[in-house]
LOVONU-257563 format. One record per residue (C-alpha): residue number from 1; residue in three letters; x, y, z. Coordinates in steps of 0.2 Angstrom, whole numbers. Last residue first. Example, Ala and Ser with C-alpha at 12.3 -4.5 7.8 and 13.67 -1.06 7.14 Angstrom:
LOVONU-257563
[node 2, 'SER', [68, -5, 36]]
[node 1, 'ALA', [62, -22, 39]]
END
This chain:
LOVONU-257563
[node 284, 'PRO', [698, 307, 77]]
[node 283, 'THR', [687, 292, 81]]
[node 282, 'VAL', [693, 275, 85]]
[node 281, 'MET', [681, 261, 85]]
[node 280, 'THR', [687, 242, 92]]
[node 279, 'GLY', [679, 225, 90]]
[node 278, 'VAL', [661, 223, 87]]
[node 277, 'GLY', [645, 233, 84]]
[node 276, 'ALA', [630, 234, 95]]
[node 275, 'ARG', [619, 244, 85]]
[node 274, 'THR', [621, 234, 70]]
[node 273, 'PHE', [625, 237, 51]]
[node 272, 'LEU', [643, 242, 50]]
[node 271, 'GLU', [651, 231, 63]]
[node 270, 'LEU', [640, 215, 62]]
[node 269, 'LEU', [641, 217, 43]]
[node 268, 'LEU', [660, 217, 42]]
[node 267, 'VAL', [661, 203, 55]]
[node 266, 'HIS', [651, 192, 43]]
[node 265, 'PRO', [660, 177, 52]]
[node 264, 'VAL', [671, 180, 67]]
[node 263, 'ARG', [689, 176, 62]]
[node 262, 'GLY', [693, 194, 55]]
[node 261, 'ASP', [691, 201, 71]]
[node 260, 'LEU', [690, 220, 69]]
[node 259, 'ILE', [699, 236, 71]]
[node 258, 'HIS', [689, 250, 66]]
[node 257, 'ALA', [694, 268, 61]]
[node 256, 'ARG', [682, 283, 58]]
[node 255, 'GLY', [680, 298, 48]]
[node 254, 'VAL', [696, 298, 37]]
[node 253, 'GLY', [704, 316, 37]]
[node 252, 'GLY', [723, 314, 38]]
[node 251, 'ARG', [722, 314, 56]]
[node 250, 'LEU', [711, 299, 56]]
[node 249, 'ALA', [723, 290, 44]]
[node 248, 'ARG', [740, 294, 53]]
[node 247, 'VAL', [732, 288, 69]]
[node 246, 'CYS', [725, 272, 61]]
[node 245, 'SER', [743, 269, 53]]
[node 244, 'GLU', [750, 271, 71]]
[node 243, 'LEU', [738, 257, 76]]
[node 242, 'LYS', [744, 245, 63]]
[node 241, 'PRO', [762, 247, 66]]
[node 240, 'ILE', [759, 245, 85]]
[node 239, 'MET', [749, 230, 84]]
[node 238, 'GLY', [764, 217, 83]]
[node 237, 'ASP', [771, 225, 96]]
[node 236, 'ALA', [758, 221, 108]]
[node 235, 'VAL', [749, 237, 115]]
[node 234, 'ALA', [748, 242, 133]]
[node 233, 'GLY', [768, 249, 133]]
[node 232, 'ALA', [760, 265, 141]]
[node 231, 'GLU', [766, 275, 124]]
[node 230, 'ILE', [754, 264, 113]]
[node 229, 'LEU', [739, 266, 125]]
[node 228, 'ALA', [741, 284, 127]]
[node 227, 'GLU', [742, 285, 107]]
[node 226, 'LEU', [725, 276, 106]]
[node 225, 'GLY', [719, 287, 119]]
[node 224, 'ALA', [724, 302, 110]]
[node 223, 'VAL', [718, 296, 92]]
[node 222, 'ASP', [700, 291, 100]]
[node 221, 'THR', [693, 276, 109]]
[node 220, 'ARG', [679, 265, 108]]
[node 219, 'SER', [677, 245, 111]]
[node 218, 'VAL', [693, 244, 120]]
[node 217, 'VAL', [696, 225, 124]]
[node 216, 'SER', [701, 222, 143]]
[node 215, 'SER', [689, 210, 147]]
[node 214, 'ALA', [697, 197, 135]]
[node 213, 'ASP', [713, 198, 145]]
[node 212, 'PRO', [725, 192, 131]]
[node 211, 'TYR', [732, 207, 130]]
[node 210, 'ASP', [729, 220, 145]]
[node 209, 'ARG', [722, 237, 136]]
[node 208, 'TYR', [718, 227, 121]]
[node 207, 'VAL', [714, 234, 105]]
[node 206, 'GLY', [702, 221, 95]]
[node 205, 'ALA', [695, 204, 95]]
[node 204, 'VAL', [712, 198, 87]]
[node 203, 'ASP', [717, 189, 71]]
[node 202, 'THR', [715, 206, 61]]
[node 201, 'LEU', [702, 214, 48]]
[node 200, 'TYR', [707, 232, 49]]
[node 199, 'ILE', [693, 244, 43]]
[node 198, 'LEU', [696, 263, 38]]
[node 197, 'LYS', [679, 273, 37]]
[node 196, 'GLU', [672, 287, 30]]
[node 195, 'ALA', [686, 288, 17]]
[node 194, 'ARG', [693, 306, 11]]
[node 193, 'LEU', [701, 296, -5]]
[node 192, 'SER', [719, 301, -1]]
[node 191, 'ALA', [717, 297, 17]]
[node 190, 'ALA', [709, 278, 15]]
[node 189, 'VAL', [724, 276, 3]]
[node 188, 'ALA', [738, 281, 15]]
[node 187, 'ALA', [729, 270, 30]]
[node 186, 'ALA', [727, 255, 18]]
[node 185, 'VAL', [745, 257, 12]]
[node 184, 'VAL', [752, 258, 29]]
[node 183, 'ASP', [742, 242, 35]]
[node 182, 'ALA', [749, 233, 19]]
[node 181, 'ASN', [767, 235, 22]]
[node 180, 'VAL', [775, 239, 6]]
[node 179, 'ASN', [786, 229, -6]]
[node 178, 'TYR', [795, 240, -18]]
[node 177, 'ALA', [796, 240, -37]]
[node 176, 'GLN', [809, 253, -46]]
[node 175, 'GLY', [799, 264, -58]]
[node 174, 'HIS', [813, 279, -57]]
[node 173, 'GLU', [802, 289, -45]]
[node 172, 'ASP', [798, 275, -34]]
[node 171, 'VAL', [785, 261, -36]]
[node 170, 'GLY', [774, 253, -26]]
[node 169, 'VAL', [768, 234, -22]]
[node 168, 'THR', [752, 233, -10]]
[node 167, 'ALA', [740, 223, -21]]
[node 166, 'LEU', [724, 233, -21]]
[node 165, 'VAL', [706, 226, -25]]
[node 164, 'PRO', [696, 239, -33]]
[node 163, 'ILE', [676, 237, -33]]
[node 162, 'LEU', [668, 243, -48]]
[node 161, 'ASP', [653, 255, -50]]
[node 160, 'GLU', [662, 266, -64]]
[node 159, 'ARG', [663, 280, -52]]
[node 158, 'LEU', [673, 268, -40]]
[node 157, 'MET', [684, 264, -55]]
[node 156, 'ARG', [688, 282, -58]]
[node 155, 'GLU', [691, 286, -40]]
[node 154, 'LEU', [703, 270, -39]]
[node 153, 'LEU', [714, 277, -54]]
[node 152, 'GLY', [714, 295, -48]]
[node 151, 'PRO', [720, 290, -31]]
[node 150, 'GLU', [739, 295, -34]]
[node 149, 'VAL', [745, 290, -16]]
[node 148, 'LYS', [761, 300, -11]]
[node 147, 'GLU', [776, 295, 0]]
[node 146, 'VAL', [772, 278, 6]]
[node 145, 'ASP', [788, 269, 14]]
[node 144, 'GLY', [796, 256, 3]]
[node 143, 'VAL', [804, 238, 6]]
[node 142, 'PHE', [816, 236, -8]]
[node 141, 'GLY', [832, 232, 2]]
[node 140, 'LEU', [828, 231, 21]]
[node 139, 'ARG', [845, 237, 29]]
[node 138, 'GLU', [843, 252, 18]]
[node 137, 'ASP', [827, 256, 28]]
[node 136, 'ALA', [811, 263, 22]]
[node 135, 'PRO', [816, 266, 3]]
[node 134, 'GLY', [803, 279, -5]]
[node 133, 'VAL', [785, 276, -12]]
[node 132, 'ARG', [774, 281, -24]]
[node 131, 'LEU', [758, 271, -25]]
[node 130, 'LEU', [747, 273, -40]]
[node 129, 'ARG', [760, 274, -52]]
[node 128, 'ALA', [746, 273, -65]]
[node 127, 'ASP', [748, 254, -60]]
[node 126, 'GLU', [762, 250, -49]]
[node 125, 'GLY', [752, 251, -33]]
[node 124, 'SER', [743, 234, -40]]
[node 123, 'VAL', [726, 232, -46]]
[node 122, 'GLY', [713, 219, -46]]
[node 121, 'VAL', [694, 223, -52]]
[node 120, 'ALA', [679, 218, -42]]
[node 119, 'TYR', [662, 220, -48]]
[node 118, 'SER', [654, 205, -57]]
[node 117, 'GLY', [644, 198, -42]]
[node 116, 'HIS', [645, 185, -29]]
[node 115, 'ARG', [658, 175, -37]]
[node 114, 'ASN', [666, 189, -42]]
[node 113, 'LEU', [672, 193, -24]]
[node 112, 'ASN', [681, 176, -23]]
[node 111, 'THR', [689, 179, -40]]
[node 110, 'VAL', [696, 196, -35]]
[node 109, 'VAL', [705, 189, -20]]
[node 108, 'ASP', [711, 175, -28]]
[node 107, 'ARG', [719, 185, -43]]
[node 106, 'ASN', [726, 197, -29]]
[node 105, 'VAL', [734, 184, -19]]
[node 104, 'LYS', [741, 174, -35]]
[node 103, 'GLY', [750, 186, -48]]
[node 102, 'VAL', [750, 203, -40]]
[node 101, 'LEU', [754, 196, -22]]
[node 100, 'ALA', [764, 181, -25]]
[node 99, 'MET', [773, 186, -41]]
[node 98, 'ARG', [776, 204, -37]]
[node 97, 'VAL', [785, 197, -19]]
[node 96, 'ILE', [794, 185, -28]]
[node 95, 'ASP', [801, 200, -40]]
[node 94, 'VAL', [805, 209, -24]]
[node 93, 'THR', [813, 194, -17]]
[node 92, 'GLU', [826, 193, -32]]
[node 91, 'ALA', [831, 211, -31]]
[node 90, 'ASP', [832, 211, -12]]
[node 89, 'THR', [818, 211, -1]]
[node 88, 'VAL', [821, 209, 19]]
[node 87, 'ARG', [805, 207, 26]]
[node 86, 'LEU', [800, 217, 41]]
[node 85, 'GLY', [800, 210, 58]]
[node 84, 'ASP', [813, 221, 66]]
[node 83, 'VAL', [825, 214, 51]]
[node 82, 'PHE', [817, 198, 42]]
[node 81, 'ALA', [824, 185, 31]]
[node 80, 'PRO', [814, 174, 21]]
[node 79, 'GLU', [824, 157, 14]]
[node 78, 'LYS', [825, 155, -5]]
[node 77, 'GLY', [823, 140, -15]]
[node 76, 'LEU', [810, 143, -25]]
[node 75, 'ARG', [797, 134, -15]]
[node 74, 'ARG', [803, 144, 0]]
[node 73, 'MET', [801, 160, -9]]
[node 72, 'LEU', [782, 156, -12]]
[node 71, 'ASP', [778, 150, 5]]
[node 70, 'SER', [786, 166, 12]]
[node 69, 'ILE', [776, 177, 0]]
[node 68, 'GLN', [759, 168, 4]]
[node 67, 'PRO', [763, 170, 21]]
[node 66, 'GLY', [765, 188, 20]]
[node 65, 'GLY', [750, 192, 8]]
[node 64, 'GLY', [745, 209, 9]]
[node 63, 'HIS', [728, 217, 4]]
[node 62, 'VAL', [719, 233, 2]]
[node 61, 'VAL', [699, 232, -3]]
[node 60, 'VAL', [691, 246, -7]]
[node 59, 'PRO', [672, 248, -3]]
[node 58, 'ARG', [660, 261, -11]]
[node 57, 'MET', [643, 258, -1]]
[node 56, 'GLY', [627, 260, -10]]
[node 55, 'VAL', [618, 244, -4]]
[node 54, 'LEU', [626, 233, -17]]
[node 53, 'HIS', [644, 237, -13]]
[node 52, 'MET', [642, 233, 5]]
[node 51, 'LEU', [634, 217, -1]]
[node 50, 'VAL', [649, 213, -12]]
[node 49, 'VAL', [661, 217, 3]]
[node 48, 'ASP', [651, 207, 15]]
[node 47, 'GLN', [648, 191, 2]]
[node 46, 'ALA', [668, 191, -1]]
[node 45, 'PHE', [672, 191, 17]]
[node 44, 'LEU', [660, 176, 19]]
[node 43, 'ASP', [670, 167, 5]]
[node 42, 'ALA', [686, 171, 14]]
[node 41, 'LEU', [680, 165, 30]]
[node 40, 'GLU', [676, 148, 23]]
[node 39, 'PRO', [692, 147, 12]]
[node 38, 'GLU', [703, 151, 28]]
[node 37, 'VAL', [718, 161, 21]]
[node 36, 'MET', [712, 179, 20]]
[node 35, 'ALA', [700, 179, 35]]
[node 34, 'HIS', [715, 170, 44]]
[node 33, 'GLY', [725, 185, 43]]
[node 32, 'GLY', [722, 199, 30]]
[node 31, 'TYR', [711, 212, 22]]
[node 30, 'LYS', [713, 230, 25]]
[node 29, 'VAL', [696, 237, 21]]
[node 28, 'VAL', [694, 256, 14]]
[node 27, 'VAL', [675, 261, 16]]
[node 26, 'THR', [670, 276, 4]]
[node 25, 'ARG', [654, 284, 5]]
[node 24, 'GLY', [638, 283, -7]]
[node 23, 'TRP', [626, 278, 5]]
[node 22, 'PHE', [634, 275, 22]]
[node 21, 'GLU', [620, 285, 32]]
[node 20, 'ARG', [606, 277, 23]]
[node 19, 'ILE', [613, 259, 24]]
[node 18, 'TYR', [615, 262, 42]]
[node 17, 'PRO', [598, 268, 45]]
[node 16, 'LEU', [592, 252, 37]]
[node 15, 'ALA', [602, 240, 46]]
[node 14, 'GLU', [590, 237, 62]]
[node 13, 'ALA', [575, 234, 50]]
[node 12, 'LEU', [584, 220, 42]]
[node 11, 'ILE', [589, 213, 58]]
[node 10, 'GLU', [571, 215, 65]]
[node 9, 'ALA', [565, 206, 49]]
[node 8, 'ARG', [577, 191, 51]]
[node 7, 'GLY', [571, 191, 70]]
[node 6, 'ALA', [552, 189, 66]]
[node 5, 'ASP', [557, 176, 55]]
[node 4, 'ALA', [565, 166, 67]]
[node 3, 'THR', [549, 168, 79]]
[node 2, 'SER', [537, 163, 67]]
[node 1, 'MET', [525, 174, 56]]
END
């Protein structure tokens, strides 16, 4: 046996205890950033998710699509507007959001996954009233906060050995559609499913104590440590909503949360099936 063959065998043997540990466990993956828009990374992500499924895990993919929404708005002659980093979503814009997220991005993610096995099914938070929302801020129009997740549809899909792919459009009690932040949705869905893990794919190496100093990446912390970093102002503004969502998910019963660099090839497999792991892991 060659050295390369021995190395591959060692990697497979190292993965075995993790495969046993996570058999039958639900893992919610918030998909975004470069991992979504770069074709090679998108294909590697699809391979990772299908492999997770094939070794007995129950992955649920939650995606946004901010750049795709903005691109479609401009193509339709409408300039995106933001307040405090959140998209202003009037009645016309919410229809564009639905077209971009449900009609385009969701279809693309499902197609990529199904190139590696016929398991993925696309859904929206409007389906079976999965995401019940209310208005987040009157200045933002139809931008919603998650009030309740009805996980029955996702649970049925998981029992049928499918991979749900969720576009983050929700509805209020009157059936009005809202644009909803994908980080917030991923945390709420993970808590509703009592997921073992909630994983965020980002465009950074993890949580930093002193961004962008690579030596300051926090490999492991807990909820209290994460809150201390936020309160100390050590976390970049763009990461705060993501980390606050992590805290809510962990307090809601999720076993672990992970902040991973989606630009790293096969980052999901490295985190789940190797001793070293990558990125930042947050425990309750």
